[in-house]
N, C-alpha and C positions, 0 to 999 in steps of 0.2 A: 504493499499500499505505500502510496505517495503522502508525506506528511502534512499536506494541504488538502487531501481530497475531500475530508468533511466540510471543510470551510467552501471549497470550490462547489459541492453538490449543494450545500444550503443555500449559496447565492443562486444557482441554477433554479432551486426549488422557490425561492423568492421571486425571482424573473418570472417564472412561469405563473406565479399567483397573480402577480401585478399585470402580466399581459392578459390574464384571462378576464380582465375588467375591460369590458366594451369603452369606457370612457377614456380610460388610459391609453387605449389601442388608437382611438380616434385623435388623442391629443399628441401622441407621438407620430401618428402619420401626418398630422397638420404640421407640425414642428420639420419632420423631415424633408416635405415637400417645400415648406419655406426656405429651408436650408438649401435645397436643390435649386430653386428658382434664384437665391441671392448667389450661389456659386456662378450661374449660367449668366446672370447678370453682369456680373464683375469681369466674368472671361470676355462678355461681350464687349463691355468698356475697353477693356486691356488690348483686345486684339483688333479694334475698330479702324486702326490707321497701320495696321502691320500689312506693308506691302509685300513681304516673302510669303506670308499666308495667303494673300490674294492672288498672287501668281500663281502659286502651288495648286491651288484650288480653282483656277480660272474664275475668280470671283463668288464662287458658289459657297454663299455663309452657311446654307443649309448642309453642305457635305462637311464644312469645317466644323458645325456645331455637332454633327453626329459622330465625326471621330473623335473629339473631345470628349462626348459623353461615354465613350468606350474605353477613354486611356485610364492609365492609374492616376495620372495628375488629378483628374476631375473626381476619381474616387475618395482620393486622399483628401482633397478640398472639402468634399461633401461630408465625409467622416469629421473633419474638423469642426466645420460649421454646423453640422447636426449635432455636436456635443456641446457647443456654445448654446444652442437653443433648448436642448434638452435639459441641461442643468438647471434651468428655469423652473423646471416642472418639479 
């Protein structure tokens, strides 16, 4: 047995109990959606005048966004932004 196994299983049990409540799930979904939208908005602002991206994608902002949404960078930003929003719960 791992020395922290009991603590880990207790944390999982608490998370399952918490996520079993519909109100908490709605609040989490809302905050994660808000975090996602914030990351996308900031990315659009940061890349608006990026000539290299414009040339690479032939001006297709939708293709740029689609690639960004699949990137590790997006997921890392979303994770960090989501944590900021969820800490307020």
